[in-house]
N, C-alpha and C positions, 0 to 999 in steps of 0.2 A: 241887303239883308244883314241880320245881326251877326252872322258867323264871319262876315268879312271884316269885322272889327278886330279879329284876332290874327296875328301873324301865322302863316301856314306852316304846317309840318311837311317836310319833303320826304317822299318815299322813293327809293331807287329799286326798281324791279317790280314787274307786274305779274309775278307768279302767284301761287296760292297764298303765301305768307304776306306779300305786299298788298294784294287785293284785300285780304282779311284785315290787315292793319289799317288800310285806308278806310274801310267800312266802319270799323270801330271808332276811329277818330271822327269821321263825318257824322256819325250818329250822336256824338256828344256836342256837335256844333262847331268843332274845330276844323278849319279849312285844311285841305290836303292838296298837294301837288304830287301826282303819281307819275314817275318817269319810267318809261319802258323803251329800251333801245330797239326792239324789233318793230317794224321790219327793216329799219335802216341798217341795223347790224344783226345778221342772223346768228344762230348758235349751231353747233354740230348736231343737235338732237331735236330741236323744235321743228315742227312741220309748217307752222303758219305764224301769224302775227297776233293772234287772239290772246287776251289776258287769261290767266289761270288755265293755260293749256296743260293737259295731262300728258306728259311725255312718254312714260313707260306704260304701266298697266292702267286700266280704267277703273280699278277697284280701290276703294278706300278701306278695304279689309273688313273684318268681322264687325257686325252691328249688335252683337250680344253684349248688352251693358251690365249683365249680372256675372258673367264668367270670363270676360275678355277685357283687358285693359284698354285696347283701342276702341272697343264698343262703348266702354265707359267714357272715354274721351269724346266720342261722338255725342253722347248724351250731355256731357258738361258743356260742350260748345253750343249745342242747340239751346240750352238754358241761358247761355251768355249772349244769345243773339247773333250767332255766326252766320255770315253771308255764305260762306263756303258750304256749310252743312245744309242751309236752307235750299240752296240751289242743287246740291247733290240729291236731297230728298225729292225735289221737284223733277229731276231728270234721271230718276232711278231706273235701272234695267234689272231683270231677274238675275240673281247670283246666289241662290241659296240663302245662307245666313250672313252673307257679306253685303256691303253697300257698294254697288257698282253703278256707274253712270254712263249716259250717252255723252261721249267726250265733247262733240261739237255743240250740242245743245247746252251742256253745262257751261262751257267756256263762254259762249255767246251770252248766256243769261247773267253770268257774273259781270261781264263787261258792260252789258246794258244797264244793270243796276247801278254800277259806279258812274257811268256816263250820265245817268239821269239824276244823280244826286247833286243838289245845288252847291254842296260844300266840297265837291271833288273836281279837280282839273286834271285831265290826262294829257301828258306831254310825251310825244314820241321822239326821244332823243337818247343818245348814250351819254352817261356821265363818266367821262374818261379821267380817272384819277379821283382824288378826294373832292367832295363837294365844296363849293365856295364857302369861305369863312362866315359870310353873312347869313348862311343857312344855319340858324342856331339850334335847330332840332331836326335831325335826320334819322330816318330808319333805312338801313341798308339791307334789303331783302333780295339781293341780286341772284341768290340761289347757287346751286352747284355748278352752273355754267357761267359764273361771273366773268366779265370781260377781262382780258389780261391787264389792261391799264388800271382798272379798279382793284383787281387782285393784288397787283404789285404795290399799289398805294396802301392797301390794308396790311400787307406784310410789313411795309415800312412803319406804320403807326403801332402795330402790335409788337414789333421788335423780334419777330420770329417768323420762320417759314410757315405758310399754311400747310395743313395736312391734306391728303387727298386719297380717294379710293375710286374704284370703277363701279359704275352702276350700269345695268344692262337692260335692254328693251326686248320684249317678246314679240314674235311675229303675229300678224293678224290675217285670218283666212276668210275668204268669201264663203258664206254658209252654203250657197247653192252649188259649190264645188265639192262638198263633202258627200261621201258614199254612205247613205244610211242603211244599206243592207248589211253594213259592218258596224257602223257607229249607232249610238242610241242616246236619248235624253235621260238624264238622271242626276240628281244631286247626291253627294255622298251622304249615306244614311238617310236619304230622302228628306233632307232639311229644306227649308224655304218652301217653294212650291213643289219640291220633289223632282222637278225636271228642268232645273236651271242650267245644267251643263251638258255639252255634247261630249260623249265618251268614246274614245277609240281604243279598242283592246289589242294587246300584243300577247301572243303565246311566248313561251320561254325561247323557242328557236327564233321567233321574230324579234324578240327583245335582244337576244345575243347578236343578231345581225345588225340591228340598229346601233348597239353599243360599239361593235367593231367599226362600223362606218363613222360613227361620231368621233372615236379616238383617232382614226386615220385622217380625218378631214383637215383641210387647210383653214387656219384662222387668219383674220386680218392682222397686220403687223402693228406693233406699238411705235409711237413716237419715242425718241430717245428719252424725253423727260417723263414718259409714262412707265418705263420698264420696272421700276422698283415700287410702284404704287400698289398697295394692297387692295384686294376686293373687299366689299362689304359682305360679311358672311350670310346675311339674310337675303342676298340677291345675287347668288353665284351663277355664272354662266353654266349651262348644262354640260358643256365639254369639260369644265373644271371639276364639276361634281362627278362626272363619269370617270375622270382620271384618278379620283380618290378611291375608287373601288367599283367593280362591275355592277354591284347591286345597289349602289348609292341612289340612283334614280328610282329604282323599284321601291325603295323605302322612303323616297322623298316625293318630288312632284308627280311621279308616275305610280305612286302606291295604289293598289287596286282595292284596298279595304273599304267597306261600306258601299260597294257597288255590285250590282248583279247584271250579268250580260244576257239579255234576252235573245241574242243572235247566235249563241254558241257556248262553249265551255268556259269555266272560270278562267279569267286571264291572269297571266303572270305580272303584267303591268298595264297601266291605263294612262293615256294622254287625255287630259281634260281641256276643253275649250269653253271659255266664258263669253257671254254676249257682250259686244263692245259698243253697240249703238242702239238707239231707241227702235229703229226699224227691225232689228234682229237679223240684219243681213251680213254683219261682220262679227266674227268670233276670234278672241285672242287665245293663244296657246299658253295655258297657265303654267308658270314656272319655267318657261322656255327661253329665258334670257340667253343671249349667245353672242360670241365674237366670231362665229364662223363667217367665212366669205359668203356673199349672197347666193352665188351659184351652188355652193356646197349645201347651204341651208335648204334650198328648194329640192335638191336631189335627195338629201338624207331624210327630210321630213315627209317626203312622198313615199318613203318606205313604210310609214306608219299605216296600218290597215284603216281604211276610211279616208285617208288623205292622199291616195295614189294619184288623184287628178286635182289636187288642191291648187287653187289660185290664191295668191297672196296679195292682199291690199297693202301690206307693209311687211318687210322682212326684219329680222332682229338686228340689233346693233349694240354698241357699247360706247359709253362716254365717261369722261373723267369728272368726278365731283370734287369740289373744293370746299373746305370748311376750316374754321379757326379752332384753336384749343380753348374752347369756351371756359372751362374752369379756371384757366390761367389769365384770360384777358377780359372776361365779362364780369360786371358787377351783378348783384341780385335782381336788378330790373333791366338787364340786357344791354346796358351801356358799356362801351369800351372804357376800361378803368382809367386810362390816361387821356382819353378824348371824350369827355362826357356828353358832348353834343351829338355824338354818333352812337346810335343804337343798332344792334344787329337783330335780324329775325329770320326764321325759316331754316333751311338746311345749311346755310352758311354758319349757323351756330353749332352744328354737329348733331342735330336731331336727324332722324331718318324717317321718311315716309310722308305721303301727302298730308295726312291728317295732322301728324305731329308738326309739320312745317306750318300749316295753317293755324294750329293752336298757339305756336310761339308768335306768329304774326298777330293773332288776336290779343295776346298779352302785351306785345310791344306797342300796339296801337292804343290800348287802354293806359299803359304806363306813360306814353308820350302825351296823351290827352290830359292825364292828371297833372303833369308838369305844366302844360300850357294853360291849364285852368288855375294854376297857383296852388295845387294840392300835392300831397306826398303819395307817390304810387305805393300800392300795397299788393304784395305777391300773394297768390292763392296758397292755402295750406298744403304742406307736403303730402298730406293724406289724400289729396285729390289727384286725379290724373294729370290735370294741367300743372299743378304744383310740383308733382313728382318729376315730370318732364322738365320743367323749368329748373328744378334743383339739379338735375343731371347736367344740364348745359351751362349752368352758372356757378357751380361750386362743389357739388357732391360727387361728380365724376372725378376719377383720378387723372390729374393733368399729365402724369408720366406715361400713362397707357391709354389716353383718351381716344375713343373711337365712336363713330356715329351709332346711335341707339334708337330703336323703336320703343315706344312706350310699353312697359310691361310691369307686372305687379312686383317684380324684384326691385324697382325703383322706389316703391312706397315703403314707409315705415310699416313693419308687420303688425297685423291685428293680434288680439289675444289668441294663444294657441288652444285654449280650452273654453268651452261654453259655460254657462251658469251652473251646469250640473257636473263640471269637471271633466267632461268628455273631450278628448282631443278632436279638433276640427280640421278636416283635411279636404283636399280636392276641390270640387265645385263649391262646396259649402264654405270653405275658407275664402275662396274668391268672392263669394257673395258677401262675406263680412267686409272685405276691402271695399266693395261697391257701396254697401249700405253706409259705411262710415264716410266715404267720399261724398255721397249725396247730401248728407247732413252738413258736412263741413263746407261744401261748395255753396249750399244755401245760405249759410252764415256769411260767407265771403261776398256773395252777390247782394245780400241784404245790407251789407255795410258799404256798398259802393262798387263791388266787383272790380277792385284794383284802382278805381278812380280816386280813392282817398276821401278825406272828409273836408 
């Protein structure tokens, strides 16, 4: 076939970014060799060997493209032919205004699509250290759990230590073990289908007992090399949040606003659980990332009304994420500045989140395809969600204080502050202006090749 006339691009890592990059390359006819070390070398957080496994939550977060930057990113990726978004839509489970998926169905479908593509070869092996010199185009998308050998090699070529933070995993509960005489179905403010979450209410006294137990609980110990690693603020363990103030959780993941309790009085706090699989038999505890020991987790979480007999399909955990100082070491099209054959993608670049990782993978794949086809890669405009995210990881972030970032409107150039009548535009209307401008500018980028150059 004609695509075999072109030398392949090698991709290291079969997570969301690597899979998306492989798909984008293959769709242009450029052959791809996708290297994934599992199952030969497991990681501390993955459960299986499937490509595109969702390790933490099953949520790709808000799907609101008019008022939320991640929802806008969803829309842009759909328009750009994203495999990850296509399979997320195909394996969607109820989650209010969020896009959540059946983990196993989603992962299996992504892997099946890549395995069936004639331009993609999947190789199960670890790339220990830098890839061979004769691989002239490589995308390293090994993710936050990059193997030590490859991480050490990257530190060597970037000339500085990689930064790191902790990311946490929330527990998953069997639905049939939840007591619905106390819990009820409802989405906050009745969004989505209005009944997408299971809600477990706590009175003030129950909340205080829960916080006391949480603060006194034993956590798992750190390795010596983990002790000074900062947490990512968007994914703090619940015990860390509780230590910052007794009401922190009640104003955070356990906030009761937008919910009405049909089984009793207005609660002081609410634990929400979101559907985790297509069968609706598993639910994950929203915002309940934790480093508590497993025995402590089961004991303390069963203090929550509705979960007194909870059976856990998976308890929470915590792992270290590794990333490079993107603004310092990456060029505008994701290549290492001093090793241009190597391109990074996904969380390794310092973006945070499933969708953000896949978006950077999408761009890396398109940029690599452009080069392989003898063209000049073209980055999306900064006014788009993909362009704003790319800008953050390749130059607009401050290299002195660089930390992982979810996509947000603060990364975009601001739109006009006033409308045509001189009225100041605020709130949701201002977010709509970001989205409208992004749609127009993304359309122009896609019409001109979508990063593939001329």
